[in-house]
N, CA, C and O atoms as a Tripos MOL2 file, in Angstrom:
@<TRIPOS>MOLECULE
protein
  216   215    54     0     0
PROTEIN
NO_CHARGES

@<TRIPOS>ATOM
      1 N        -150.1980  -41.3960   -4.3990 N.3       1 MET1
      2 CA       -150.1790  -41.9070   -5.7960 C.3       1 MET1
      3 C        -150.4990  -40.8120   -6.6530 C.2       1 MET1
      4 O        -149.7830  -40.5030   -7.6050 O.2       1 MET1
      5 N        -151.6940  -40.1330   -6.3070 N.am      2 PHE2
      6 CA       -152.2190  -39.0630   -7.2000 C.3       2 PHE2
      7 C        -151.1190  -37.8760   -7.4890 C.2       2 PHE2
      8 O        -151.0240  -37.3230   -8.5850 O.2       2 PHE2
      9 N        -150.3150  -37.5680   -6.3660 N.am      3 TYR3
     10 CA       -149.1670  -36.7180   -6.5380 C.3       3 TYR3
     11 C        -148.2710  -37.0910   -7.6170 C.2       3 TYR3
     12 O        -147.8580  -36.2850   -8.4510 O.2       3 TYR3
     13 N        -147.9740  -38.3380   -7.5870 N.am      4 ARG4
     14 CA       -146.9610  -38.9400   -8.6330 C.3       4 ARG4
     15 C        -147.5290  -38.8240  -10.0810 C.2       4 ARG4
     16 O        -146.7960  -38.5190  -11.0220 O.2       4 ARG4
     17 N        -148.8840  -39.0820  -10.2310 N.am      5 PHE5
     18 CA       -149.5760  -38.9070  -11.4420 C.3       5 PHE5
     19 C        -149.5040  -37.3570  -11.8530 C.2       5 PHE5
     20 O        -149.2790  -37.0310  -13.0180 O.2       5 PHE5
     21 N        -149.6830  -36.5340  -10.9530 N.am      6 TYR6
     22 CA       -149.6890  -35.1270  -11.1510 C.3       6 TYR6
     23 C        -148.3350  -34.6390  -11.5860 C.2       6 TYR6
     24 O        -148.1990  -33.7750  -12.4530 O.2       6 TYR6
     25 N        -147.3010  -35.2420  -10.9320 N.am      7 GLN7
     26 CA       -145.8050  -34.8900  -11.3900 C.3       7 GLN7
     27 C        -145.5420  -35.2360  -12.8060 C.2       7 GLN7
     28 O        -144.9710  -34.4930  -13.6050 O.2       7 GLN7
     29 N        -146.0140  -36.4520  -13.0650 N.am      8 PHE8
     30 CA       -145.7690  -37.0700  -14.3970 C.3       8 PHE8
     31 C        -146.6010  -36.1930  -15.5660 C.2       8 PHE8
     32 O        -146.0460  -35.9940  -16.6470 O.2       8 PHE8
     33 N        -147.8420  -35.7200  -15.3320 N.am      9 CYS9
     34 CA       -148.5210  -34.9670  -16.2700 C.3       9 CYS9
     35 C        -147.9510  -33.4690  -16.3400 C.2       9 CYS9
     36 O        -148.0040  -32.8320  -17.3920 O.2       9 CYS9
     37 N        -147.4150  -32.9530  -15.1890 N.am     10 SER10
     38 CA       -146.6640  -31.6750  -15.1860 C.3      10 SER10
     39 C        -145.5700  -31.7230  -16.1660 C.2      10 SER10
     40 O        -145.3650  -30.8430  -17.0030 O.2      10 SER10
     41 N        -144.7770  -32.9520  -15.9980 N.am     11 ALA11
     42 CA       -143.5770  -33.1250  -16.6830 C.3      11 ALA11
     43 C        -143.7650  -33.1040  -18.3020 C.2      11 ALA11
     44 O        -143.0610  -32.4850  -19.1000 O.2      11 ALA11
     45 N        -144.8130  -33.8780  -18.5720 N.am     12 VAL12
     46 CA       -145.2080  -34.0630  -19.9500 C.3      12 VAL12
     47 C        -145.7030  -32.8110  -20.6630 C.2      12 VAL12
     48 O        -145.4590  -32.5420  -21.8390 O.2      12 VAL12
     49 N        -146.4700  -32.0300  -19.7680 N.am     13 HIS13
     50 CA       -147.0270  -30.8000  -20.3760 C.3      13 HIS13
     51 C        -146.2970  -29.6110  -19.8730 C.2      13 HIS13
     52 O        -146.9610  -28.5910  -19.6910 O.2      13 HIS13
     53 N        -145.0020  -29.5960  -19.6170 N.am     14 ALA14
     54 CA       -144.3320  -28.4450  -19.1150 C.3      14 ALA14
     55 C        -144.2440  -27.4060  -20.1790 C.2      14 ALA14
     56 O        -143.9030  -27.6640  -21.3330 O.2      14 ALA14
     57 N        -144.5840  -26.1440  -19.7190 N.am     15 ARG15
     58 CA       -144.5290  -25.0020  -20.6040 C.3      15 ARG15
     59 C        -143.9070  -23.7500  -19.8060 C.2      15 ARG15
     60 O        -144.1630  -23.5250  -18.6230 O.2      15 ARG15
     61 N        -143.0970  -23.0000  -20.5700 N.am     16 ILE16
     62 CA       -142.6580  -21.7870  -20.0350 C.3      16 ILE16
     63 C        -142.9990  -20.5700  -20.8560 C.2      16 ILE16
     64 O        -142.8100  -20.5890  -22.0720 O.2      16 ILE16
     65 N        -143.4640  -19.5780  -20.2830 N.am     17 ASP17
     66 CA       -143.9890  -18.3820  -20.9190 C.3      17 ASP17
     67 C        -142.6820  -17.5220  -21.3530 C.2      17 ASP17
     68 O        -141.7350  -17.4620  -20.5690 O.2      17 ASP17
     69 N        -142.6410  -16.9270  -22.4680 N.am     18 PRO18
     70 CA       -141.5560  -16.1310  -22.8330 C.3      18 PRO18
     71 C        -141.2160  -15.0300  -21.7510 C.2      18 PRO18
     72 O        -140.0400  -14.6860  -21.6340 O.2      18 PRO18
     73 N        -142.1210  -14.5020  -21.0110 N.am     19 LYS19
     74 CA       -141.8740  -13.4880  -19.9680 C.3      19 LYS19
     75 C        -141.0130  -14.1730  -18.8430 C.2      19 LYS19
     76 O        -140.2110  -13.4870  -18.2100 O.2      19 LYS19
     77 N        -141.1580  -15.4610  -18.5930 N.am     20 GLU20
     78 CA       -140.3990  -16.1490  -17.7130 C.3      20 GLU20
     79 C        -139.0330  -16.2930  -18.0630 C.2      20 GLU20
     80 O        -138.1110  -16.1070  -17.2680 O.2      20 GLU20
     81 N        -138.8870  -16.6540  -19.3590 N.am     21 TYR21
     82 CA       -137.3350  -16.7450  -19.9280 C.3      21 TYR21
     83 C        -136.6950  -15.3320  -19.7160 C.2      21 TYR21
     84 O        -135.5150  -15.2670  -19.3710 O.2      21 TYR21
     85 N        -137.4090  -14.2440  -19.9060 N.am     22 GLN22
     86 CA       -136.7430  -12.8510  -19.7870 C.3      22 GLN22
     87 C        -136.3920  -12.6840  -18.2930 C.2      22 GLN22
     88 O        -135.3140  -12.1790  -17.9790 O.2      22 GLN22
     89 N        -137.2590  -13.0870  -17.3900 N.am     23 TRP23
     90 CA       -137.0060  -12.9680  -16.0430 C.3      23 TRP23
     91 C        -135.7390  -13.7200  -15.6030 C.2      23 TRP23
     92 O        -134.8360  -13.2460  -14.9140 O.2      23 TRP23
     93 N        -135.8060  -14.9290  -16.0900 N.am     24 VAL24
     94 CA       -134.5300  -15.8690  -15.7420 C.3      24 VAL24
     95 C        -133.2100  -15.1000  -16.2740 C.2      24 VAL24
     96 O        -132.2120  -14.9220  -15.5750 O.2      24 VAL24
     97 N        -133.3450  -14.6910  -17.5460 N.am     25 LYS25
     98 CA       -132.1910  -14.1380  -18.2260 C.3      25 LYS25
     99 C        -131.6830  -12.7830  -17.4530 C.2      25 LYS25
    100 O        -130.5200  -12.3820  -17.4840 O.2      25 LYS25
    101 N        -132.7620  -12.1500  -16.7530 N.am     26 LYS26
    102 CA       -132.3210  -10.9820  -16.0160 C.3      26 LYS26
    103 C        -131.5760  -11.3000  -14.6660 C.2      26 LYS26
    104 O        -130.6780  -10.5540  -14.2770 O.2      26 LYS26
    105 N        -131.9230  -12.3150  -14.0190 N.am     27 ILE27
    106 CA       -131.4500  -12.7470  -12.7290 C.3      27 ILE27
    107 C        -130.1350  -13.5680  -12.8670 C.2      27 ILE27
    108 O        -129.3220  -13.5440  -11.9430 O.2      27 ILE27
    109 N        -129.9230  -14.2270  -13.8910 N.am     28 LEU28
    110 CA       -128.7660  -15.2670  -13.8990 C.3      28 LEU28
    111 C        -127.6700  -14.5800  -14.8030 C.2      28 LEU28
    112 O        -127.9140  -13.7590  -15.6870 O.2      28 LEU28
    113 N        -126.4910  -15.0200  -14.4590 N.am     29 THR29
    114 CA       -125.3840  -14.5300  -15.2800 C.3      29 THR29
    115 C        -125.4680  -15.2810  -16.7670 C.2      29 THR29
    116 O        -126.2060  -16.2410  -16.9910 O.2      29 THR29
    117 N        -124.6410  -14.7120  -17.6710 N.am     30 LYS30
    118 CA       -124.8190  -15.4390  -19.0340 C.3      30 LYS30
    119 C        -124.5390  -16.8610  -19.0470 C.2      30 LYS30
    120 O        -125.2300  -17.6280  -19.7180 O.2      30 LYS30
    121 N        -123.4840  -17.2860  -18.2850 N.am     31 LYS31
    122 CA       -123.2120  -18.6870  -18.1440 C.3      31 LYS31
    123 C        -124.1740  -19.4050  -17.5230 C.2      31 LYS31
    124 O        -124.5400  -20.4630  -18.0340 O.2      31 LYS31
    125 N        -124.7430  -18.9410  -16.3120 N.am     32 GLU32
    126 CA       -125.8120  -19.5860  -15.6460 C.3      32 GLU32
    127 C        -127.1430  -19.7840  -16.6760 C.2      32 GLU32
    128 O        -127.7810  -20.8360  -16.7270 O.2      32 GLU32
    129 N        -127.4230  -18.6730  -17.4260 N.am     33 TYR33
    130 CA       -128.4750  -18.8080  -18.1550 C.3      33 TYR33
    131 C        -128.2710  -19.7360  -19.3940 C.2      33 TYR33
    132 O        -129.2580  -20.3740  -19.7600 O.2      33 TYR33
    133 N        -127.1400  -19.8780  -20.0580 N.am     34 GLN34
    134 CA       -126.8390  -20.9970  -20.9830 C.3      34 GLN34
    135 C        -126.9010  -22.3070  -20.4290 C.2      34 GLN34
    136 O        -127.2690  -23.2400  -21.1420 O.2      34 GLN34
    137 N        -126.5570  -22.4990  -19.1410 N.am     35 LEU35
    138 CA       -126.7380  -23.8180  -18.4730 C.3      35 LEU35
    139 C        -128.2300  -24.1140  -18.2650 C.2      35 LEU35
    140 O        -128.6780  -25.2290  -18.5310 O.2      35 LEU35
    141 N        -128.9770  -23.1550  -17.8060 N.am     36 PHE36
    142 CA       -130.3730  -23.1850  -17.6550 C.3      36 PHE36
    143 C        -131.1250  -23.6480  -19.0020 C.2      36 PHE36
    144 O        -132.0800  -24.4240  -18.9660 O.2      36 PHE36
    145 N        -130.6640  -23.1590  -20.0720 N.am     37 LEU37
    146 CA       -131.1860  -23.4760  -21.3420 C.3      37 LEU37
    147 C        -130.7800  -24.7880  -21.8460 C.2      37 LEU37
    148 O        -131.4530  -25.3540  -22.7080 O.2      37 LEU37
    149 N        -129.7510  -25.2850  -21.3730 N.am     38 GLN38
    150 CA       -129.4240  -26.7710  -21.6600 C.3      38 GLN38
    151 C        -130.1820  -27.7960  -20.8970 C.2      38 GLN38
    152 O        -130.0380  -28.9720  -21.2340 O.2      38 GLN38
    153 N        -130.9410  -27.5080  -19.9490 N.am     39 GLN39
    154 CA       -131.6210  -28.3860  -19.2600 C.3      39 GLN39
    155 C        -132.8660  -28.8270  -19.9610 C.2      39 GLN39
    156 O        -133.3940  -28.0840  -20.7880 O.2      39 GLN39
    157 N        -133.3600  -29.9990  -19.6700 N.am     40 PRO40
    158 CA       -134.6750  -30.3200  -20.3480 C.3      40 PRO40
    159 C        -135.8120  -29.4710  -19.8050 C.2      40 PRO40
    160 O        -135.8210  -29.0160  -18.6610 O.2      40 PRO40
    161 N        -136.8100  -29.2830  -20.7420 N.am     41 LEU41
    162 CA       -137.9020  -28.4300  -20.2960 C.3      41 LEU41
    163 C        -138.6270  -28.7880  -18.9700 C.2      41 LEU41
    164 O        -139.0260  -27.8500  -18.2810 O.2      41 LEU41
    165 N        -138.8030  -29.8870  -18.6110 N.am     42 PRO42
    166 CA       -139.4730  -30.2150  -17.3200 C.3      42 PRO42
    167 C        -138.5790  -29.6750  -16.1470 C.2      42 PRO42
    168 O        -139.1230  -29.1190  -15.1930 O.2      42 PRO42
    169 N        -137.1940  -29.8300  -16.2010 N.am     43 ASP43
    170 CA       -136.2400  -29.4360  -15.4060 C.3      43 ASP43
    171 C        -136.3020  -27.7990  -15.1890 C.2      43 ASP43
    172 O        -136.3010  -27.2410  -14.0920 O.2      43 ASP43
    173 N        -136.3530  -27.1940  -16.4020 N.am     44 GLN44
    174 CA       -136.4080  -25.7460  -16.5170 C.3      44 GLN44
    175 C        -137.7470  -25.2730  -15.6120 C.2      44 GLN44
    176 O        -137.7140  -24.4150  -14.7300 O.2      44 GLN44
    177 N        -138.7990  -25.9490  -15.9880 N.am     45 ARG45
    178 CA       -140.0790  -25.5370  -15.2010 C.3      45 ARG45
    179 C        -139.9130  -25.7910  -13.7850 C.2      45 ARG45
    180 O        -140.2390  -24.9110  -12.9880 O.2      45 ARG45
    181 N        -139.4330  -26.9170  -13.3750 N.am     46 HIS46
    182 CA       -139.1640  -27.0770  -11.9730 C.3      46 HIS46
    183 C        -138.2890  -25.9750  -11.3030 C.2      46 HIS46
    184 O        -138.6380  -25.4770  -10.2320 O.2      46 HIS46
    185 N        -137.1800  -25.6110  -11.9280 N.am     47 ALA47
    186 CA       -136.3900  -24.6860  -11.4240 C.3      47 ALA47
    187 C        -137.0950  -23.2170  -11.2290 C.2      47 ALA47
    188 O        -136.8930  -22.5530  -10.2130 O.2      47 ALA47
    189 N        -137.9390  -22.7720  -12.2930 N.am     48 LEU48
    190 CA       -138.7860  -21.7410  -12.2190 C.3      48 LEU48
    191 C        -139.7450  -21.7640  -10.9530 C.2      48 LEU48
    192 O        -139.8790  -20.8490  -10.1400 O.2      48 LEU48
    193 N        -140.3920  -23.0050  -10.9520 N.am     49 ASP49
    194 CA       -141.4370  -23.0890   -9.8690 C.3      49 ASP49
    195 C        -140.7790  -23.0220   -8.4150 C.2      49 ASP49
    196 O        -141.4010  -22.5360   -7.4700 O.2      49 ASP49
    197 N        -139.5440  -23.5130   -8.2930 N.am     50 VAL50
    198 CA       -138.8880  -23.3300   -7.1100 C.3      50 VAL50
    199 C        -138.2920  -22.0100   -6.8560 C.2      50 VAL50
    200 O        -138.2030  -21.6630   -5.6780 O.2      50 VAL50
    201 N        -137.8900  -21.2530   -7.7390 N.am     51 ALA51
    202 CA       -137.4520  -19.8000   -7.6530 C.3      51 ALA51
    203 C        -138.5320  -19.0080   -7.3150 C.2      51 ALA51
    204 O        -138.3400  -18.0800   -6.5290 O.2      51 ALA51
    205 N        -139.8000  -19.2360   -7.8350 N.am     52 LEU52
    206 CA       -141.0270  -18.4000   -7.6750 C.3      52 LEU52
    207 C        -141.5970  -18.5820   -6.2300 C.2      52 LEU52
    208 O        -142.2800  -17.7350   -5.6560 O.2      52 LEU52
    209 N        -141.2520  -19.7230   -5.7440 N.am     53 GLU53
    210 CA       -141.8800  -19.9840   -4.3930 C.3      53 GLU53
    211 C        -141.0200  -19.0610   -3.2650 C.2      53 GLU53
    212 O        -141.5710  -18.7430   -2.2110 O.2      53 GLU53
    213 N        -139.8960  -18.7330   -3.5050 N.am     54 ILE54
    214 CA       -139.0800  -18.0090   -2.4710 C.3      54 ILE54
    215 C        -139.5930  -16.6110   -2.2960 C.2      54 ILE54
    216 O        -139.0550  -15.8530   -1.4900 O.2      54 ILE54
@<TRIPOS>BOND
     1     1     2 1
     2     2     3 1
     3     3     4 2
     4     3     5 am
     5     5     6 1
     6     6     7 1
     7     7     8 2
     8     7     9 am
     9     9    10 1
    10    10    11 1
    11    11    12 2
    12    11    13 am
    13    13    14 1
    14    14    15 1
    15    15    16 2
    16    15    17 am
    17    17    18 1
    18    18    19 1
    19    19    20 2
    20    19    21 am
    21    21    22 1
    22    22    23 1
    23    23    24 2
    24    23    25 am
    25    25    26 1
    26    26    27 1
    27    27    28 2
    28    27    29 am
    29    29    30 1
    30    30    31 1
    31    31    32 2
    32    31    33 am
    33    33    34 1
    34    34    35 1
    35    35    36 2
    36    35    37 am
    37    37    38 1
    38    38    39 1
    39    39    40 2
    40    39    41 am
    41    41    42 1
    42    42    43 1
    43    43    44 2
    44    43    45 am
    45    45    46 1
    46    46    47 1
    47    47    48 2
    48    47    49 am
    49    49    50 1
    50    50    51 1
    51    51    52 2
    52    51    53 am
    53    53    54 1
    54    54    55 1
    55    55    56 2
    56    55    57 am
    57    57    58 1
    58    58    59 1
    59    59    60 2
    60    59    61 am
    61    61    62 1
    62    62    63 1
    63    63    64 2
    64    63    65 am
    65    65    66 1
    66    66    67 1
    67    67    68 2
    68    67    69 am
    69    69    70 1
    70    70    71 1
    71    71    72 2
    72    71    73 am
    73    73    74 1
    74    74    75 1
    75    75    76 2
    76    75    77 am
    77    77    78 1
    78    78    79 1
    79    79    80 2
    80    79    81 am
    81    81    82 1
    82    82    83 1
    83    83    84 2
    84    83    85 am
    85    85    86 1
    86    86    87 1
    87    87    88 2
    88    87    89 am
    89    89    90 1
    90    90    91 1
    91    91    92 2
    92    91    93 am
    93    93    94 1
    94    94    95 1
    95    95    96 2
    96    95    97 am
    97    97    98 1
    98    98    99 1
    99    99   100 2
   100    99   101 am
   101   101   102 1
   102   102   103 1
   103   103   104 2
   104   103   105 am
   105   105   106 1
   106   106   107 1
   107   107   108 2
   108   107   109 am
   109   109   110 1
   110   110   111 1
   111   111   112 2
   112   111   113 am
   113   113   114 1
   114   114   115 1
   115   115   116 2
   116   115   117 am
   117   117   118 1
   118   118   119 1
   119   119   120 2
   120   119   121 am
   121   121   122 1
   122   122   123 1
   123   123   124 2
   124   123   125 am
   125   125   126 1
   126   126   127 1
   127   127   128 2
   128   127   129 am
   129   129   130 1
   130   130   131 1
   131   131   132 2
   132   131   133 am
   133   133   134 1
   134   134   135 1
   135   135   136 2
   136   135   137 am
   137   137   138 1
   138   138   139 1
   139   139   140 2
   140   139   141 am
   141   141   142 1
   142   142   143 1
   143   143   144 2
   144   143   145 am
   145   145   146 1
   146   146   147 1
   147   147   148 2
   148   147   149 am
   149   149   150 1
   150   150   151 1
   151   151   152 2
   152   151   153 am
   153   153   154 1
   154   154   155 1
   155   155   156 2
   156   155   157 am
   157   157   158 1
   158   158   159 1
   159   159   160 2
   160   159   161 am
   161   161   162 1
   162   162   163 1
   163   163   164 2
   164   163   165 am
   165   165   166 1
   166   166   167 1
   167   167   168 2
   168   167   169 am
   169   169   170 1
   170   170   171 1
   171   171   172 2
   172   171   173 am
   173   173   174 1
   174   174   175 1
   175   175   176 2
   176   175   177 am
   177   177   178 1
   178   178   179 1
   179   179   180 2
   180   179   181 am
   181   181   182 1
   182   182   183 1
   183   183   184 2
   184   183   185 am
   185   185   186 1
   186   186   187 1
   187   187   188 2
   188   187   189 am
   189   189   190 1
   190   190   191 1
   191   191   192 2
   192   191   193 am
   193   193   194 1
   194   194   195 1
   195   195   196 2
   196   195   197 am
   197   197   198 1
   198   198   199 1
   199   199   200 2
   200   199   201 am
   201   201   202 1
   202   202   203 1
   203   203   204 2
   204   203   205 am
   205   205   206 1
   206   206   207 1
   207   207   208 2
   208   207   209 am
   209   209   210 1
   210   210   211 1
   211   211   212 2
   212   211   213 am
   213   213   214 1
   214   214   215 1
   215   215   216 2
@<TRIPOS>SUBSTRUCTURE
     1 MET1         2 RESIDUE 1 A MET
     2 PHE2         6 RESIDUE 1 A PHE
     3 TYR3        10 RESIDUE 1 A TYR
     4 ARG4        14 RESIDUE 1 A ARG
     5 PHE5        18 RESIDUE 1 A PHE
     6 TYR6        22 RESIDUE 1 A TYR
     7 GLN7        26 RESIDUE 1 A GLN
     8 PHE8        30 RESIDUE 1 A PHE
     9 CYS9        34 RESIDUE 1 A CYS
    10 SER10       38 RESIDUE 1 A SER
    11 ALA11       42 RESIDUE 1 A ALA
    12 VAL12       46 RESIDUE 1 A VAL
    13 HIS13       50 RESIDUE 1 A HIS
    14 ALA14       54 RESIDUE 1 A ALA
    15 ARG15       58 RESIDUE 1 A ARG
    16 ILE16       62 RESIDUE 1 A ILE
    17 ASP17       66 RESIDUE 1 A ASP
    18 PRO18       70 RESIDUE 1 A PRO
    19 LYS19       74 RESIDUE 1 A LYS
    20 GLU20       78 RESIDUE 1 A GLU
    21 TYR21       82 RESIDUE 1 A TYR
    22 GLN22       86 RESIDUE 1 A GLN
    23 TRP23       90 RESIDUE 1 A TRP
    24 VAL24       94 RESIDUE 1 A VAL
    25 LYS25       98 RESIDUE 1 A LYS
    26 LYS26      102 RESIDUE 1 A LYS
    27 ILE27      106 RESIDUE 1 A ILE
    28 LEU28      110 RESIDUE 1 A LEU
    29 THR29      114 RESIDUE 1 A THR
    30 LYS30      118 RESIDUE 1 A LYS
    31 LYS31      122 RESIDUE 1 A LYS
    32 GLU32      126 RESIDUE 1 A GLU
    33 TYR33      130 RESIDUE 1 A TYR
    34 GLN34      134 RESIDUE 1 A GLN
    35 LEU35      138 RESIDUE 1 A LEU
    36 PHE36      142 RESIDUE 1 A PHE
    37 LEU37      146 RESIDUE 1 A LEU
    38 GLN38      150 RESIDUE 1 A GLN
    39 GLN39      154 RESIDUE 1 A GLN
    40 PRO40      158 RESIDUE 1 A PRO
    41 LEU41      162 RESIDUE 1 A LEU
    42 PRO42      166 RESIDUE 1 A PRO
    43 ASP43      170 RESIDUE 1 A ASP
    44 GLN44      174 RESIDUE 1 A GLN
    45 ARG45      178 RESIDUE 1 A ARG
    46 HIS46      182 RESIDUE 1 A HIS
    47 ALA47      186 RESIDUE 1 A ALA
    48 LEU48      190 RESIDUE 1 A LEU
    49 ASP49      194 RESIDUE 1 A ASP
    50 VAL50      198 RESIDUE 1 A VAL
    51 ALA51      202 RESIDUE 1 A ALA
    52 LEU52      206 RESIDUE 1 A LEU
    53 GLU53      210 RESIDUE 1 A GLU
    54 ILE54      214 RESIDUE 1 A ILE
């Protein structure tokens, strides 16, 4: 239950540092980056978190 509350709070307060956007822009193609930017902010944050785990 606590985990779901944490997920909710993380989604509501999702933030991305400008340096992270620069990093994403470097590793994705132009089309991929445009698609990334079309995603809602919590989805962008999740994608970054997953990418940074690897």
